[in-house]
DSSP file (Angstrom, degrees, kcal/mol; ACC not computed):
  #  RESIDUE AA STRUCTURE BP1 BP2  ACC     N-H-->O    O-->H-N    N-H-->O    O-->H-N    TCO  KAPPA ALPHA  PHI   PSI    X-CA   Y-CA   Z-CA
    1    1 A X              0   0    0      0, 0.0     3,-0.1     0, 0.0     2,-0.0   0.000 360.0 360.0 360.0 125.9   89.7  119.5   59.9
    2    2 A X        -     0   0    0      1,-0.1     2,-0.2     0, 0.0     0, 0.0  -0.316 360.0-102.2 -66.3 148.5   91.9  116.3   60.0
    3    3 A X        -     0   0    0      1,-0.1     2,-0.3    -2,-0.0    -1,-0.1  -0.474  37.1-121.5 -68.9 139.4   90.4  113.3   61.8
    4    4 A X        -     0   0    0     -2,-0.2     2,-0.3    -3,-0.1    -1,-0.1  -0.599  23.7-116.8 -83.9 142.5   91.8  112.7   65.3
    5    5 A X        -     0   0    0     -2,-0.3     2,-0.4     1,-0.1    -1,-0.1  -0.573  26.8-121.5 -77.8 142.6   93.5  109.5   66.0
    6    6 A X        -     0   0    0     -2,-0.3     2,-0.3     1,-0.0    -1,-0.1  -0.715  26.5-126.9 -85.4 131.1   91.9  107.4   68.7
    7    7 A X        -     0   0    0     -2,-0.4     2,-0.3     1,-0.0    -1,-0.0  -0.563  18.4-140.7 -78.1 137.2   94.2  106.7   71.6
    8    8 A X        -     0   0    0     -2,-0.3     2,-0.2     1,-0.0    -1,-0.0  -0.753  23.3-107.5 -96.6 145.9   94.6  103.0   72.6
    9    9 A X        -     0   0    0     -2,-0.3     2,-0.6     1,-0.1    -1,-0.0  -0.478  32.9-125.0 -64.0 136.2   94.9  102.0   76.2
   10   10 A X        -     0   0    0     -2,-0.2     3,-0.1     1,-0.0    -1,-0.1  -0.766  26.1-127.7 -88.8 124.5   98.4  101.0   77.1
   11   11 A X        -     0   0    0     -2,-0.6     3,-0.1     1,-0.1    -1,-0.0  -0.321  33.7 -90.5 -70.6 154.0   98.3   97.6   78.5
   12   12 A X        -     0   0    0      1,-0.1     2,-0.2     8,-0.0    -1,-0.1  -0.282  50.7 -94.5 -62.6 147.7  100.0   97.0   81.9
   13   13 A X        -     0   0    0     -3,-0.1     8,-0.5     8,-0.1     2,-0.4  -0.439  44.0-164.2 -67.6 132.5  103.7   96.1   81.8
   14   14 A X        -     0   0    0     -2,-0.2     6,-0.2     6,-0.1    -1,-0.0  -0.944  12.0-131.4-120.1 137.0  104.2   92.3   81.9
   15   15 A X    >   -     0   0    0      4,-3.1     3,-1.8    -2,-0.4    -1,-0.0  -0.228  35.7 -95.4 -75.7 175.3  107.4   90.6   82.7
   16   16 A X  T 3  S+     0   0    0      1,-0.3    -1,-0.1     2,-0.1    -2,-0.0   0.777 125.2  60.1 -61.6 -27.2  108.9   87.8   80.7
   17   17 A X  T 3  S-     0   0    0      2,-0.1    -1,-0.3     1,-0.0     3,-0.1   0.464 119.5-108.6 -80.4  -2.0  107.3   85.3   83.2
   18   18 A X  S <  S+     0   0    0     -3,-1.8    80,-0.4     1,-0.3     2,-0.3   0.717  79.9 127.4  82.0  18.8  103.8   86.7   82.3
   19   19 A X        -     0   0    0     78,-0.1    -4,-3.1    79,-0.1     2,-0.3  -0.771  39.8-164.4-106.9 151.3  103.4   88.4   85.7
   20   20 A X  E     -A   96   0A   0     76,-2.5    76,-2.2    -2,-0.3     2,-0.3  -0.992  27.8-101.4-140.2 152.0  102.6   92.0   86.3
   21   21 A X  E     +A   95   0A   0     -8,-0.5    95,-2.5    -2,-0.3     2,-0.3  -0.493  46.9 174.8 -74.0 130.9  102.8   94.3   89.2
   22   22 A X  E     -AB  94 115A   0     72,-2.8    72,-1.7    -2,-0.3     2,-0.5  -0.930  31.7-128.9-132.2 156.4   99.5   94.9   91.1
   23   23 A X  E     -AB  93 114A   0     91,-3.1    91,-2.2    -2,-0.3     2,-0.7  -0.935  21.0-158.5-104.5 123.5   98.2   96.6   94.1
   24   24 A X  E     -AB  92 113A   0     68,-3.0    68,-1.8    -2,-0.5     2,-0.6  -0.896   6.4-165.2-103.7 115.8   96.1   94.4   96.4
   25   25 A X  E     -AB  91 112A   0     87,-3.1    86,-2.2    -2,-0.7    87,-1.8  -0.894   8.1-153.2-103.6 126.6   93.7   96.4   98.6
   26   26 A X  E     - B   0 110A   0     64,-3.2    64,-0.3    -2,-0.6    84,-0.2  -0.645  21.5-106.5 -97.1 155.0   92.2   94.5  101.5
   27   27 A X        -     0   0    0     82,-2.7     5,-0.1    -2,-0.2    -1,-0.1  -0.488  50.7 -88.2 -72.3 149.6   89.0   95.2  103.2
   28   28 A X    >>  -     0   0    0     -2,-0.1     3,-2.4     1,-0.1     4,-0.5  -0.250  43.0-107.5 -57.2 152.3   89.3   96.7  106.7
   29   29 A X  G >4 S+     0   0    0      1,-0.3     3,-1.1     2,-0.2    -1,-0.1   0.824 118.6  56.5 -53.8 -38.3   89.5   94.0  109.4
   30   30 A X  G 34 S+     0   0    0      1,-0.2    -1,-0.3     6,-0.0     5,-0.1   0.629 110.0  45.7 -74.5  -7.6   86.1   94.7  110.7
   31   31 A X  G <4 S+     0   0    0     -3,-2.4    -1,-0.2     4,-0.1    -2,-0.2   0.377  92.6 102.8-107.6  -0.2   84.6   94.0  107.2
   32   32 A X  S << S-     0   0    0     -3,-1.1     3,-0.3    -4,-0.5    77,-0.1  -0.477  73.4-132.1 -85.1 154.1   86.6   90.8  106.4
   33   33 A X  S    S+     0   0    0      1,-0.3     2,-1.0    -2,-0.1    -1,-0.1   0.929 110.9  44.2 -65.3 -44.2   85.2   87.3  106.7
   34   34 A X  S >  S-     0   0    0      1,-0.2     3,-1.0     3,-0.1    -1,-0.3  -0.801  78.6-178.2-100.9  89.1   88.3   86.3  108.7
   35   35 A X  T 3  S+     0   0    0     -2,-1.0    -1,-0.2    -3,-0.3    -3,-0.1   0.769  77.5  43.0 -65.2 -29.2   88.5   89.4  111.0
   36   36 A X  T 3  S+     0   0    0     -3,-0.1    -1,-0.3     2,-0.1     2,-0.2   0.536  87.6 110.9 -95.7  -6.3   91.6   88.3  112.8
   37   37 A X    <   -     0   0    0     -3,-1.0     2,-0.1    -8,-0.1    -5,-0.1  -0.466  68.3-124.6 -76.1 139.8   93.6   87.2  109.8
   38   38 A X     >  -     0   0    0     -2,-0.2     4,-1.8     1,-0.1     5,-0.2  -0.410  23.9-114.8 -74.7 156.1   96.6   89.3  108.8
   39   39 A X  H  > S+     0   0    0      1,-0.2     4,-2.1     2,-0.2    -1,-0.1   0.837 115.6  52.5 -67.2 -32.9   96.6   90.5  105.1
   40   40 A X  H  > S+     0   0    0      2,-0.2     4,-2.3     1,-0.2    -1,-0.2   0.849 107.3  52.2 -71.1 -31.4   99.7   88.4  104.2
   41   41 A X  H  > S+     0   0    0      2,-0.2     4,-1.6     1,-0.2    -2,-0.2   0.875 110.5  47.7 -69.1 -37.1   98.1   85.3  105.6
   42   42 A X  H  X S+     0   0    0     -4,-1.8     4,-1.9     2,-0.2    -2,-0.2   0.913 112.4  50.2 -69.5 -41.7   95.0   86.0  103.4
   43   43 A X  H  X S+     0   0    0     -4,-2.1     4,-2.6     1,-0.2     7,-0.2   0.893 110.7  48.5 -61.8 -41.8   97.2   86.6  100.4
   44   44 A X  H  < S+     0   0    0     -4,-2.3    -1,-0.2     1,-0.2    -2,-0.2   0.801 109.6  52.9 -73.4 -28.1   99.2   83.3  101.0
   45   45 A X  H  < S+     0   0    0     -4,-1.6     3,-0.3    -5,-0.2    -1,-0.2   0.902 116.5  37.9 -71.4 -40.8   96.0   81.4  101.3
   46   46 A X  H  < S+     0   0    0     -4,-1.9     2,-0.4     1,-0.3    -2,-0.2   0.834 131.5  27.3 -77.5 -34.3   94.6   82.7   98.0
   47   47 A X    ><  -     0   0    0     -4,-2.6     3,-2.1    -5,-0.2    -1,-0.3  -0.781  64.9-176.9-131.2  86.4   97.9   82.7   96.1
   48   48 A X  G >  S+     0   0    0     -2,-0.4     3,-1.8    -3,-0.3     4,-0.2   0.767  79.9  69.3 -55.3 -26.7  100.3   80.0   97.5
   49   49 A X  G >  S+     0   0    0      1,-0.3     3,-2.0     2,-0.2    -1,-0.3   0.716  80.4  78.3 -67.4 -18.7  103.0   81.1   95.1
   50   50 A X  G X  S+     0   0    0     -3,-2.1     3,-1.6     1,-0.3    -1,-0.3   0.616  72.2  80.7 -62.9 -14.4  103.3   84.3   97.1
   51   51 A X  G <  S+     0   0    0     -3,-1.8    -1,-0.3     1,-0.3    -2,-0.2   0.781  87.6  56.7 -60.1 -24.6  105.3   82.3   99.7
   52   52 A X  G <  S+     0   0    0     -3,-2.0     2,-0.4    -4,-0.2    -1,-0.3   0.496  87.8 100.0 -89.5   1.3  108.3   82.8   97.4
   53   53 A X    <   -     0   0    0     -3,-1.6     2,-0.9    -4,-0.1    27,-0.2  -0.682  69.7-137.7 -90.0 136.0  107.9   86.7   97.5
   54   54 A X  E     -c   80   0A   0     25,-3.1    27,-2.3    -2,-0.4     2,-0.4  -0.833  24.1-156.7 -91.2 107.2  110.2   88.7   99.8
   55   55 A X  E     -c   81   0A   0     -2,-0.9     2,-0.4    25,-0.2    27,-0.2  -0.734   4.1-159.3 -90.5 132.5  107.9   91.3  101.4
   56   56 A X  E     -c   82   0A   0     25,-2.0    27,-2.9    -2,-0.4     2,-0.7  -0.930  20.0-125.2-109.9 136.7  109.4   94.5  102.7
   57   57 A X  E >   -c   83   0A   0     -2,-0.4     3,-1.4    25,-0.2     6,-0.2  -0.702  15.8-158.4 -82.1 110.6  107.5   96.6  105.2
   58   58 A X  T 3  S+     0   0    0     25,-2.1     6,-0.2    -2,-0.7    -1,-0.2   0.768  88.1  61.4 -65.6 -26.0  107.3  100.0  103.8
   59   59 A X  T 3  S+     0   0    0     24,-0.5     2,-0.4     2,-0.1    -1,-0.3   0.686  84.2  95.6 -73.9 -17.5  106.8  101.7  107.2
   60   60 A X  S X> S-     0   0    0     -3,-1.4     3,-0.8     1,-0.1     4,-0.8  -0.622  83.6-118.1 -77.7 129.8  110.2  100.4  108.4
   61   61 A X  T 34 S+     0   0    0     -2,-0.4    -2,-0.1     1,-0.2    -1,-0.1  -0.390  94.0  16.3 -64.0 139.3  112.9  102.9  108.1
   62   62 A X  T 34 S+     0   0    0     -4,-0.1    -1,-0.2     1,-0.1     9,-0.2  -0.081 107.1  81.8  92.8 -32.4  115.7  101.9  105.8
   63   63 A X  T <4 S+     0   0    0     -3,-0.8    -2,-0.2    -6,-0.2     5,-0.1   0.816  83.4  59.1 -77.2 -26.0  113.9   99.0  104.1
   64   64 A X  S  < S+     0   0    0     -4,-0.8     2,-0.3    -6,-0.2    -1,-0.2   0.848  85.0  82.5 -75.0 -32.5  112.0  101.1  101.6
   65   65 A X  S >  S-     0   0    0     -3,-0.1     3,-1.9     4,-0.1     2,-0.3  -0.541  87.3-118.5 -74.9 134.0  114.8  102.7   99.8
   66   66 A X  T 3  S+     0   0    0     -2,-0.3     3,-0.1     1,-0.3    -1,-0.1  -0.534 103.2  27.6 -70.5 133.6  116.3  100.5   97.1
   67   67 A X  T 3  S+     0   0    0      1,-0.4    -1,-0.3     4,-0.3     3,-0.1   0.259  93.9 126.0  95.3  -9.9  119.9   99.8   98.0
   68   68 A X  S X  S-     0   0    0     -3,-1.9     3,-2.0     1,-0.2    -1,-0.4  -0.366  77.8 -80.0 -73.8 157.0  119.2  100.2  101.7
   69   69 A X  T 3  S+     0   0    0      1,-0.2    -1,-0.2    -3,-0.1    -4,-0.1  -0.354 120.9  31.4 -55.4 135.2  120.2   97.5  104.1
   70   70 A X  T 3  S+     0   0    0      1,-0.2     2,-0.6    -3,-0.1    -1,-0.2   0.065  97.3  95.0 103.1 -23.5  117.6   94.8  104.0
   71   71 A X    <   -     0   0    0     -3,-2.0     2,-0.8    -9,-0.2    -4,-0.3  -0.907  64.7-150.4-103.9 117.1  116.6   95.3  100.3
   72   72 A X    >   -     0   0    0     -2,-0.6     3,-1.4     1,-0.2    -3,-0.1  -0.773   6.2-165.6 -87.7 108.8  118.4   92.9   98.1
   73   73 A X  T 3  S+     0   0    0     -2,-0.8    -1,-0.2     1,-0.3    -7,-0.0   0.672  82.1  68.3 -70.4 -15.5  118.8   94.6   94.7
   74   74 A X  T 3  S+     0   0    0      2,-0.1    -1,-0.3    -3,-0.0     2,-0.1   0.583  75.4 104.5 -81.4  -8.1  119.8   91.3   93.0
   75   75 A X  S <  S-     0   0    0     -3,-1.4     5,-0.1     1,-0.1    -4,-0.0  -0.475  80.1-109.9 -71.9 143.2  116.3   89.8   93.4
   76   76 A X    >   -     0   0    0     -2,-0.1     3,-1.8     1,-0.1     4,-0.2  -0.328  30.7-109.5 -66.7 156.0  114.2   89.6   90.3
   77   77 A X  G >  S+     0   0    0      1,-0.3     3,-1.4     2,-0.2    18,-0.2   0.831 117.5  59.8 -56.4 -35.0  111.1   92.0   90.3
   78   78 A X  G 3  S+     0   0    0      1,-0.3    17,-0.3    16,-0.1    -1,-0.3   0.695 100.4  57.0 -69.8 -17.9  108.7   89.0   90.7
   79   79 A X  G <  S+     0   0    0     -3,-1.8   -25,-3.1   -26,-0.1     2,-0.4   0.376  95.0  79.9 -94.9   5.8  110.4   88.0   94.0
   80   80 A X  E <   +c   54   0A   0     -3,-1.4     2,-0.3    -4,-0.2    15,-0.3  -0.948  51.2 167.3-118.8 132.0  109.8   91.4   95.7
   81   81 A X  E     -c   55   0A   0    -27,-2.3   -25,-2.0    -2,-0.4     2,-0.5  -0.918  24.5-134.9-134.0 160.9  106.6   92.7   97.3
   82   82 A X  E     -cD  56  93A   0     11,-2.3    11,-2.1    -2,-0.3     2,-0.8  -0.982   3.3-155.5-125.9 127.2  105.8   95.6   99.5
   83   83 A X  E     -cD  57  92A   0    -27,-2.9   -25,-2.1    -2,-0.5     2,-0.8  -0.875  17.2-152.8-100.8 109.8  103.7   95.5  102.6
   84   84 A X  E     + D   0  91A   0      7,-2.0     7,-0.9    -2,-0.8   -27,-0.1  -0.740  25.8 165.5 -92.6 110.4  102.3   99.0  103.1
   85   85 A X        +     0   0    0     -2,-0.8     2,-0.3     5,-0.1     3,-0.2  -0.193  40.1 112.4-113.4  38.0  101.5   99.7  106.7
   86   86 A X  S >  S+     0   0    0      3,-0.3     3,-1.9     1,-0.2   -28,-0.0  -0.867  78.7   6.1-112.2 148.3  101.2  103.4  106.5
   87   87 A X  T 3  S-     0   0    0     -2,-0.3    -1,-0.2     1,-0.3     3,-0.1   0.718 119.7 -74.9  56.1  27.4   98.0  105.5  106.9
   88   88 A X  T 3  S+     0   0    0      1,-0.2     2,-0.7    -3,-0.2    -1,-0.3   0.826  87.2 156.6  57.1  31.4   96.1  102.4  108.0
   89   89 A X    <   -     0   0    0     -3,-1.9     2,-1.8     2,-0.1    -3,-0.3  -0.811  36.7-151.7 -91.0 113.7   96.1  101.4  104.3
   90   90 A X        +     0   0    0     -2,-0.7   -64,-3.2   -64,-0.3     2,-0.3  -0.529  50.0 126.0 -84.5  74.6   95.6   97.6  104.1
   91   91 A X  E     -AD  25  84A   0     -2,-1.8    -7,-2.0    -7,-0.9     2,-0.3  -0.925  37.8-172.1-132.6 156.2   97.5   97.1  100.9
   92   92 A X  E     -AD  24  83A   0    -68,-1.8   -68,-3.0    -2,-0.3     2,-0.4  -0.955  13.0-148.1-132.7 154.0  100.4   95.0   99.4
   93   93 A X  E     +AD  23  82A   0    -11,-2.1   -11,-2.3    -2,-0.3     2,-0.3  -0.991  33.1 135.2-123.8 139.6  102.1   95.3   96.0
   94   94 A X  E     -A   22   0A   0    -72,-1.7   -72,-2.8    -2,-0.4     2,-0.5  -0.954  53.7 -89.1-165.4 172.2  103.5   92.3   94.2
   95   95 A X  E     +A   21   0A   0    -17,-0.3     2,-0.3   -15,-0.3   -74,-0.2  -0.844  47.8 174.1 -98.4 128.8  103.8   90.6   90.8
   96   96 A X  E     -A   20   0A   0    -76,-2.2   -76,-2.5    -2,-0.5     2,-0.1  -0.907  29.2-119.1-132.7 158.1  101.0   88.2   90.0
   97   97 A X     >  -     0   0    0     -2,-0.3     4,-2.3   -78,-0.2     5,-0.2  -0.401  39.3-102.4 -86.0 170.7   99.9   86.1   87.0
   98   98 A X  H  > S+     0   0    0    -80,-0.4     4,-2.3     1,-0.2     5,-0.1   0.894 123.2  50.9 -62.7 -38.4   96.4   86.5   85.5
   99   99 A X  H  > S+     0   0    0      2,-0.2     4,-2.1     1,-0.2    -1,-0.2   0.915 110.0  48.9 -65.9 -41.4   95.1   83.4   87.2
  100  100 A X  H  > S+     0   0    0      2,-0.2     4,-2.0     1,-0.2    -1,-0.2   0.884 110.6  51.6 -64.4 -38.3   96.4   84.6   90.6
  101  101 A X  H  X S+     0   0    0     -4,-2.3     4,-2.3     1,-0.2    -2,-0.2   0.913 109.6  49.2 -65.4 -40.0   94.8   88.0   90.1
  102  102 A X  H  X S+     0   0    0     -4,-2.3     4,-1.1     1,-0.2    -2,-0.2   0.892 109.0  53.3 -65.1 -38.7   91.5   86.3   89.3
  103  103 A X  H  < S+     0   0    0     -4,-2.1    -1,-0.2     1,-0.2    -2,-0.2   0.872 111.4  45.7 -58.5 -41.1   91.8   84.2   92.5
  104  104 A X  H >< S+     0   0    0     -4,-2.0     3,-1.7     1,-0.2     6,-0.3   0.885 106.4  58.2 -70.9 -39.3   92.3   87.3   94.6
  105  105 A X  H 3< S+     0   0    0     -4,-2.3    -1,-0.2     1,-0.3    -2,-0.2   0.802 105.7  51.2 -61.2 -28.3   89.4   89.1   93.0
  106  106 A X  T 3< S+     0   0    0     -4,-1.1     2,-0.4    -5,-0.1    -1,-0.3   0.437  85.6 107.7 -88.5   0.5   87.1   86.3   94.1
  107  107 A X    X   -     0   0    0     -3,-1.7     3,-1.4     1,-0.1    -3,-0.0  -0.660  65.9-145.1 -80.2 129.0   88.3   86.5   97.7
  108  108 A X  T 3  S+     0   0    0     -2,-0.4    -1,-0.1     1,-0.2    -4,-0.0   0.631  98.4  58.8 -67.9 -13.2   85.7   88.0  100.0
  109  109 A X  T 3  S+     0   0    0    -77,-0.1   -82,-2.7    -5,-0.1     2,-0.5   0.561  90.3  85.5 -88.2  -9.2   88.5   89.6  102.1
  110  110 A X  E <   -B   26   0A   0     -3,-1.4   -84,-0.3    -6,-0.3     3,-0.1  -0.812  52.7-171.8-103.5 129.1   89.9   91.6   99.1
  111  111 A X  E     -     0   0A   0    -86,-2.2     2,-0.3    -2,-0.5   -85,-0.2   0.876  69.8 -12.8 -82.9 -43.0   88.5   95.0   98.2
  112  112 A X  E     -B   25   0A   0    -87,-1.8   -87,-3.1     2,-0.0     2,-0.4  -0.991  43.0-157.3-161.2 149.2   90.4   95.5   94.9
  113  113 A X  E     +B   24   0A   0     -2,-0.3     2,-0.3   -89,-0.2   -89,-0.2  -0.982  31.7 167.1-128.2 119.0   93.2   94.3   92.7
  114  114 A X  E     -B   23   0A   0    -91,-2.2   -91,-3.1    -2,-0.4     2,-0.1  -0.926  40.7 -91.8-135.1 156.0   94.4   96.9   90.3
  115  115 A X  E     -B   22   0A   0     -2,-0.3     2,-0.8   -93,-0.2   -93,-0.3  -0.398  38.4-124.8 -64.3 141.7   97.5   97.3   88.0
  116  116 A X        -     0   0    0    -95,-2.5   -95,-0.2   -22,-0.1    -1,-0.1  -0.839  33.1-147.2 -91.9 108.7  100.4   99.1   89.6
  117  117 A X        -     0   0    0     -2,-0.8     2,-0.3     1,-0.1  -105,-0.0  -0.169  18.6 -96.3 -75.6 169.2  101.1  102.1   87.3
  118  118 A X        -     0   0    0      2,-0.0     2,-0.4     0, 0.0    -1,-0.1  -0.649  38.1-160.6 -82.7 140.2  104.4  103.7   86.6
  119  119 A X        -     0   0    0     -2,-0.3     2,-0.4     2,-0.0     0, 0.0  -0.980   2.6-162.3-126.0 139.2  105.2  106.9   88.6
  120  120 A X        -     0   0    0     -2,-0.4     2,-0.4     0, 0.0    -2,-0.0  -0.939  16.7-130.5-117.5 138.4  107.7  109.5   87.7
  121  121 A X        -     0   0    0     -2,-0.4     2,-0.3     1,-0.0     3,-0.0  -0.710  23.5-148.3 -84.7 140.7  109.2  112.1   90.0
  122  122 A X        -     0   0    0     -2,-0.4     5,-0.1     1,-0.1     2,-0.0  -0.796  25.5 -98.1-106.0 149.8  109.0  115.6   88.7
  123  123 A X    >   -     0   0    0     -2,-0.3     3,-1.7     1,-0.1     4,-0.3  -0.381  34.1-121.9 -61.7 146.1  111.6  118.3   89.4
  124  124 A X  G >  S+     0   0    0      1,-0.3     3,-1.1     2,-0.2    11,-0.2   0.819 108.3  58.9 -62.0 -33.8  110.4  120.6   92.2
  125  125 A X  G 3  S+     0   0    0      1,-0.2    -1,-0.3     9,-0.1    11,-0.1   0.559  94.1  66.1 -79.4  -3.7  110.5  123.8   90.0
  126  126 A X  G <  S+     0   0    0     -3,-1.7     2,-0.7     2,-0.0    -1,-0.2   0.598  74.5  99.6 -90.8  -8.4  108.1  122.4   87.5
  127  127 A X    <   +     0   0    0     -3,-1.1     8,-0.5    -4,-0.3     2,-0.4  -0.667  47.5 160.1 -78.7 114.8  105.2  122.3   89.9
  128  128 A X        -     0   0    0     -2,-0.7     2,-0.5     6,-0.1     6,-0.1  -0.993  26.3-155.7-136.9 126.4  103.1  125.5   89.2
  129  129 A X    >   -     0   0    0     -2,-0.4     3,-2.0     4,-0.3    -2,-0.0  -0.891  33.1-105.8-103.0 129.9   99.5  125.9   90.2
  130  130 A X  T 3  S+     0   0    0     -2,-0.5     3,-0.1     1,-0.3    -1,-0.0  -0.295 101.8   9.1 -60.3 130.0   97.5  128.4   88.1
  131  131 A X  T 3  S+     0   0    0      1,-0.3     2,-0.3    -2,-0.0    -1,-0.3   0.521 108.9 104.3  80.1   4.8   96.9  131.7   89.8
  132  132 A X  S <  S-     0   0    0     -3,-2.0    -1,-0.3     1,-0.1    -3,-0.1  -0.864  75.0-104.8-116.8 153.4   99.2  130.9   92.7
  133  133 A X        -     0   0    0     -2,-0.3    -4,-0.3     1,-0.1    -1,-0.1  -0.266  53.5 -77.7 -65.8 162.5  102.7  132.2   93.5
  134  134 A X    >   -     0   0    0      1,-0.1     3,-1.1    -6,-0.1    -1,-0.1  -0.206  40.3-118.5 -55.7 151.1  105.7  130.0   92.9
  135  135 A X  T 3  S+     0   0    0     -8,-0.5    -1,-0.1     1,-0.2    -7,-0.1   0.688 116.8  52.4 -68.3 -16.2  106.2  127.4   95.6
  136  136 A X  T 3  S+     0   0    0    -11,-0.1    -1,-0.2     2,-0.1     2,-0.1   0.536  86.2 111.5 -95.0  -8.0  109.6  129.0   96.3
  137  137 A X    <   -     0   0    0     -3,-1.1     2,-0.7     1,-0.1    -4,-0.0  -0.379  68.5-129.2 -68.6 140.3  108.1  132.5   96.7
  138  138 A X        +     0   0    0     -2,-0.1     2,-0.3     2,-0.0    -1,-0.1  -0.829  38.2 178.6 -88.9 123.0  108.1  134.2  100.0
  139  139 A X        -     0   0    0     -2,-0.7     2,-0.6    -6,-0.0     3,-0.0  -0.868  30.5-123.9-125.9 154.4  104.6  135.4  100.6
  140  140 A X        -     0   0    0     -2,-0.3     5,-0.1     2,-0.0    -2,-0.0  -0.872  38.7-112.2 -97.3 125.6  102.8  137.2  103.4
  141  141 A X    >>  -     0   0    0     -2,-0.6     4,-1.9     1,-0.1     3,-0.5  -0.203  25.0-115.3 -55.0 147.6   99.7  135.3  104.7
  142  142 A X  H 3> S+     0   0    0      1,-0.2     4,-2.5     2,-0.2     5,-0.1   0.851 113.7  52.7 -55.2 -43.2   96.4  136.9  103.9
  143  143 A X  H 3> S+     0   0    0      1,-0.2     4,-1.4     2,-0.2    -1,-0.2   0.873 107.9  51.7 -61.7 -39.7   95.5  137.5  107.6
  144  144 A X  H <4>S+     0   0    0     -3,-0.5     5,-1.9     1,-0.2     6,-0.4   0.899 112.9  45.5 -65.5 -40.5   98.9  139.3  108.2
  145  145 A X  H ><5S+     0   0    0     -4,-1.9     3,-1.6     1,-0.2    -2,-0.2   0.868 106.9  60.2 -68.7 -34.7   98.2  141.6  105.2
  146  146 A X  H 3<5S+     0   0    0     -4,-2.5    -1,-0.2     1,-0.3    -2,-0.2   0.818 104.8  46.8 -65.3 -31.6   94.6  142.2  106.3
  147  147 A X  T 3<5S-     0   0    0     -4,-1.4    -1,-0.3    -3,-0.2    -2,-0.2   0.323 113.4-120.3 -93.7  10.0   95.7  143.7  109.6
  148  148 A X  T X>5 +     0   0    0     -3,-1.6     4,-0.7    -5,-0.1     3,-0.5   0.789  60.9 150.1  62.1  31.3   98.3  145.9  107.7
  149  149 A X  H >>< +     0   0    0     -5,-1.9     3,-1.3     1,-0.2     4,-1.0   0.896  61.8  65.0 -63.8 -40.2  101.2  144.4  109.6
  150  150 A X  H >4 S+     0   0    0     -6,-0.4     3,-0.7     1,-0.3     4,-0.4   0.862  97.6  55.4 -52.3 -35.8  103.7  144.8  106.7
  151  151 A X  H <4 S+     0   0    0     -3,-0.5     3,-0.5     1,-0.2    -1,-0.3   0.805 107.6  50.2 -68.9 -24.7  103.3  148.6  106.9
  152  152 A X  H XX S+     0   0    0     -3,-1.3     4,-2.3    -4,-0.7     3,-1.8   0.630  86.8  85.6 -84.0 -14.0  104.4  148.5  110.6
  153  153 A X  T << S+     0   0    0     -4,-1.0    -1,-0.2    -3,-0.7    -2,-0.1   0.730  79.4  64.3 -63.9 -22.1  107.4  146.4  109.9
  154  154 A X  T 34 S+     0   0    0     -3,-0.5    -1,-0.3    -4,-0.4    -2,-0.1   0.751 113.7  33.4 -68.0 -21.9  109.5  149.5  109.1
  155  155 A X  T <4 S-     0   0    0     -3,-1.8     2,-0.3     1,-0.4    -2,-0.2   0.794 132.4 -13.1-103.0 -39.2  109.0  150.6  112.8
  156  156 A X     <  -     0   0    0     -4,-2.3    -1,-0.4     1,-0.1    -2,-0.0  -0.983  32.7-168.7-164.5 151.6  108.9  147.3  114.7
  157  157 A X              0   0    0     -2,-0.3    -4,-0.1    -3,-0.1    -1,-0.1   0.143 360.0 360.0-125.1  12.8  108.6  143.5  114.3
  158  158 A X              0   0    0     -5,-0.0    -1,-0.0     0, 0.0    -5,-0.0   0.442 360.0 360.0 -96.0 360.0  108.1  142.7  117.9
């Protein structure tokens, strides 16, 4: 049996400026040292260079889609950040240097700083769950089958 090659971890993508995209998760307001401080204020205090970042509110309609009014596609990746105000998730994404990441990790108001991975959209027809009908299949719910409703449909559906 041939020896298996050991997989190496793929390092996070870093830009030419030495910055990489990260997700910064803040502690809930009731667990923060500065309970009334906004997450962007906390970020700017820990990383003054973030003042140069254009943050887009993901919850605002129109701003999230690239090319939509309000999002300038000509900005370099390092100059764009996203303020996620959905699902009560206290997070932002932006590009940071290793020193800035270290500063945030030491901040008592920050829960986590993690690399922002690459995400790919899959075609809808490739989603298949083992033992389940196709997502496009028309199926009769179990309860409807259990009362034998389909056998009555030839006579009435009312």
